[in-house]
C-alpha positions in Angstrom: -135.4 -82.0 97.2 -136.3 -84.3 100.1 -137.8 -87.7 99.4 -139.6 -89.8 102.1 -140.6 -93.4 101.3 -143.8 -94.0 103.2 -144.5 -97.5 101.8 -142.3 -99.7 99.6 -144.4 -102.8 99.0 -146.8 -103.6 96.1 -150.6 -104.0 96.6 -151.4 -106.0 99.7 -148.2 -105.0 101.5 -145.8 -107.4 103.1 -146.8 -109.7 104.6 -150.0 -109.7 102.7 -152.9 -110.4 105.0 -154.2 -113.5 103.2 -151.0 -114.8 101.8 -149.1 -117.9 103.1 -146.3 -117.8 100.5 -142.7 -118.6 101.6 -141.9 -114.9 102.2 -145.1 -114.0 104.1 -145.0 -117.1 106.3 -141.3 -116.6 106.9 -141.8 -113.0 108.1 -144.6 -114.0 110.4 -142.7 -116.9 112.0 -139.4 -115.1 112.2 -137.5 -117.5 109.9 -137.0 -114.9 107.1 -134.5 -112.0 107.4 -136.8 -109.3 106.1 -138.7 -106.1 107.0 -142.5 -105.6 106.9 -143.6 -103.1 104.4 -146.7 -101.1 103.7 -148.2 -100.3 100.3 -146.2 -98.1 97.9 -146.2 -94.3 98.3 -143.6 -91.6 98.7 -143.7 -87.9 99.7 -141.6 -85.1 98.2 -140.8 -81.7 99.6 -138.6 -78.7 98.8 -138.7 -77.2 102.3 -139.2 -80.2 104.7 -142.6 -78.7 105.8 -145.0 -79.0 103.0 -145.2 -82.4 101.3 -146.5 -83.7 98.0 -147.9 -87.2 98.5 -147.2 -89.3 95.4 -150.0 -91.9 95.5 -152.3 -92.4 98.5 -152.2 -96.0 99.6 -154.7 -97.9 101.7 -152.0 -97.7 104.5 -151.9 -93.9 104.5 -153.2 -93.7 108.1 -150.4 -95.8 109.5 -147.9 -94.1 107.2 -148.8 -90.7 108.5 -148.4 -91.9 112.1 -145.0 -93.4 111.4 -143.6 -90.2 109.8 -143.3 -87.1 111.9 -142.9 -84.9 108.9 -146.6 -85.4 108.1 -148.0 -84.8 111.6 -150.1 -81.7 112.5 -147.9 -79.0 113.9 -149.2 -75.5 113.3 -152.8 -75.4 114.3 -155.5 -77.7 115.9 -156.3 -79.4 112.6 -153.3 -79.6 110.3 -151.1 -81.9 108.2 -147.8 -81.9 106.4 -149.6 -83.2 103.3 -150.2 -80.2 101.1 -151.5 -82.1 98.1 -151.5 -85.4 96.3 -150.2 -86.5 92.9 -151.4 -89.8 91.4 -149.2 -91.9 89.2 -152.1 -94.0 88.0 -155.7 -95.0 89.0 -155.0 -98.3 90.7 -156.9 -99.0 93.9 -153.7 -99.5 95.9 -152.5 -96.1 94.9 -155.7 -94.1 95.3 -158.0 -95.6 98.0 -156.0 -93.8 100.7 -157.8 -90.6 99.5 -160.8 -91.9 101.4 -158.8 -91.8 104.7 -157.8 -88.2 103.9 -161.4 -87.0 103.7 -161.2 -84.9 106.9 -158.5 -82.8 105.2 -160.7 -81.9 102.2 -160.7 -79.8 100.1 -157.5 -81.4 98.8 -155.7 -80.6 95.6 -155.0 -83.8 93.5 -152.8 -83.8 90.4 -153.5 -86.5 87.9 -153.9 -87.1 84.1 -157.4 -86.9 82.4 -157.3 -90.7 82.1 -156.9 -91.2 85.8 -159.5 -88.5 86.6 -162.0 -90.3 84.4 -161.5 -93.6 86.0 -161.7 -92.0 89.5 -165.0 -90.3 88.5 -166.7 -93.4 87.0 -165.3 -97.0 87.6 -163.9 -96.1 91.1 -165.7 -92.8 91.7 -163.6 -91.2 94.4 -164.0 -87.6 93.0 -167.8 -87.5 93.1 -167.9 -89.5 96.4 -165.6 -87.1 98.3 -167.5 -84.0 97.1 -169.6 -84.5 100.2 -166.6 -83.6 102.5 -165.9 -79.8 102.3 -165.7 -79.7 98.5 -163.7 -82.9 98.2 -160.9 -83.3 95.7 -159.8 -80.4 93.5 -158.5 -81.8 90.2 -155.3 -80.3 89.0 -154.8 -81.7 85.4 -151.4 -83.2 84.4 -150.4 -83.4 80.8 -147.9 -86.1 79.7 -144.9 -85.2 77.7 -144.7 -86.2 74.0 -142.5 -85.4 71.0 -144.1 -81.9 70.6 -144.5 -81.0 74.3 -142.3 -81.6 77.3 -145.2 -80.8 79.6 -143.3 -79.4 82.5 -145.5 -78.4 85.4 -145.1 -76.9 88.9 -146.7 -77.5 92.3 -147.2 -74.2 94.2 -146.0 -75.4 97.6 -142.8 -76.9 96.0 -141.6 -73.8 94.2 -138.1 -75.1 93.6 -139.1 -78.3 92.0 -140.0 -78.8 88.3 -142.1 -81.8 87.4 -142.4 -83.7 84.0 -144.9 -86.5 83.6 -143.8 -89.3 81.3 -146.3 -91.8 79.8 -145.4 -95.4 80.7 -146.3 -98.6 78.9 -148.2 -100.3 81.7 -151.9 -101.3 82.3 -155.0 -99.5 83.3 -157.0 -100.5 86.4 -159.5 -103.4 86.3 -162.4 -100.9 86.5 -161.1 -98.9 83.6 -162.6 -99.2 80.1 -159.0 -99.2 78.9 -158.0 -102.3 80.8 -155.9 -104.5 78.5 -155.6 -101.6 76.0 -154.0 -98.7 77.9 -153.4 -95.3 76.4 -150.9 -92.5 77.3 -151.9 -91.1 80.7 -153.1 -94.3 82.3 -149.7 -94.6 84.0 -146.9 -92.0 84.4 -143.4 -91.7 85.6 -142.2 -88.5 87.1 -139.0 -86.7 86.3 -138.4 -84.1 89.1 -135.6 -81.6 89.0 -134.5 -79.4 91.9 -133.9 -76.0 90.2 -131.6 -74.9 93.0 -129.2 -77.8 92.9 -129.8 -79.3 89.4 -130.2 -82.7 91.0 -133.0 -84.9 89.7 -135.1 -88.0 90.5 -137.1 -90.3 88.1 -139.9 -92.1 90.0 -141.9 -94.9 88.4 -143.5 -97.5 90.6 -145.3 -99.1 87.7 -143.1 -99.8 84.7 -144.3 -102.3 82.0 -142.2 -101.9 78.9 -139.3 -99.4 78.5 -138.9 -97.6 75.2 -136.1 -95.3 74.0 -137.9 -92.2 75.2 -138.1 -93.6 78.7 -134.5 -94.7 78.6 -133.5 -91.1 77.8 -135.3 -89.9 80.9 -133.8 -92.6 83.1 -130.3 -91.7 81.9 -130.9 -88.0 82.6 -131.7 -88.6 86.3 -129.3 -88.6 89.2 -131.4 -91.1 91.0 -134.0 -93.6 89.8 -136.7 -95.0 92.1 -138.4 -97.6 90.0 -140.6 -100.7 89.8 -139.2 -103.8 91.5 -142.5 -105.7 91.7 -141.4 -109.2 90.7 -138.2 -111.0 90.2 -139.5 -113.2 87.4 -142.5 -112.7 85.2 -144.4 -115.9 86.3 -143.5 -115.4 89.9 -147.1 -115.5 91.3 -147.7 -118.7 89.4 -144.5 -120.3 90.7 -145.5 -119.3 94.3 -149.0 -120.8 93.8 -150.8 -117.5 94.7 -152.1 -116.3 91.3 -152.3 -116.7 87.6 -151.3 -113.2 86.4 -147.9 -112.5 85.1 -145.9 -109.4 85.8 -146.7 -108.2 82.3 -150.4 -108.8 82.8 -150.3 -106.5 85.8 -148.2 -103.9 84.0 -144.8 -104.6 85.6 -141.5 -105.5 84.0 -139.8 -108.4 85.8 -136.3 -107.7 87.2 -134.6 -110.8 85.9 -134.4 -112.4 82.5 -133.6 -111.1 79.0 -134.9 -107.6 78.6 -135.6 -107.4 82.4 -135.3 -104.3 84.4 -131.9 -105.2 85.8 -130.5 -105.2 82.3 -132.1 -101.8 81.7 -130.5 -100.4 84.9 -127.1 -101.7 83.8 -127.3 -99.2 80.9 -127.5 -96.2 83.2 -124.5 -94.0 83.9 -122.3 -95.2 86.7 -123.1 -92.2 88.8 -126.9 -93.0 88.8 -128.3 -94.1 92.2 -130.7 -97.0 91.6 -133.4 -97.9 94.1 -136.3 -100.4 93.7 -139.8 -99.8 95.1 -143.2 -101.4 94.9 -141.9 -104.9 95.9 -144.4 -107.7 95.7 -144.7 -110.0 98.7 -143.6 -113.0 96.5 -140.3 -111.3 95.4 -137.2 -113.1 96.7 -135.3 -109.9 97.1 -137.3 -109.2 100.3 -135.3 -112.0 101.9 -132.1 -110.2 102.8 -130.2 -113.5 102.8 -131.3 -114.6 99.3 -129.0 -115.0 96.3 -131.3 -112.5 94.5 -130.6 -109.9 97.1 -126.9 -110.6 96.9 -127.1 -110.0 93.1 -128.7 -106.6 93.7 -125.9 -105.7 96.2 -123.3 -106.8 93.7 -124.9 -104.5 91.1 -125.2 -101.6 93.5 -129.0 -101.6 93.4 -130.8 -100.7 96.6 -134.2 -101.9 97.8 -136.4 -99.2 99.3 -137.9 -99.7 102.8 -140.6 -97.9 104.7 -139.0 -94.8 106.3 -136.2 -94.4 103.9 -135.2 -90.7 103.6 -132.9 -89.3 101.0 -131.9 -86.5 98.7 -131.2 -87.4 95.1 
């Protein structure tokens, strides 16, 4: 299994175009030791040629240009992107599909909840029907006590996927906003059947439960939500009123925060954070928060990171 991080920031990227917080200002004027980041997305492959795009961010055009693996190689019109899997229906994870319209028809794996939201509140599926047949929905079922719901992707024959329901939030244009149901947000457990190595990917993680903890402990590598350091971070930075929990993200620090969850994983587990908000102090590589991550052996994903779990 090959994993390519296309974008590692939360919605808006880093620096965010309309943000003048300490981090964004510092990156622009050169006073902050940090890297610019595009909006969160990864690509996964079992052969290094055909890639499954996990979330299609608004920055997908730039992300394709920056990653040779996704460039056209075999014929006049071509791409390394063989299909898309959506973790949720949020606009910063789906609007990139509009930029992929020239590549339609395109297979898109997502849950019924996400398909409904992208057919009504943010109607990408009906809109893109006008481009060579548009998006071909491939339903994803979430695991539960009665069903593990393992599924496969034809162009990744050596990878087995399991979708895990996460306690997070539905998009603002969803009728389930504020009252999400299983399937609004998923994590992915991906196992390489050749090597037995596994990855758990969850860029949006609101509230862990025992079932989720079991999946995290099972994985060789976890690539998980690092959106905010503290729950009221946007308020403290003066850039918003929503908390991390309001947005469906578990803060890293504090009692019951994600850092304490990651501490419970086996020592062998590789821990990587993704979906980092522009306000998060861990973006500053000289910060005490970043030093704490280093001491805990927790990595921060960056655009262009390539690894095998």
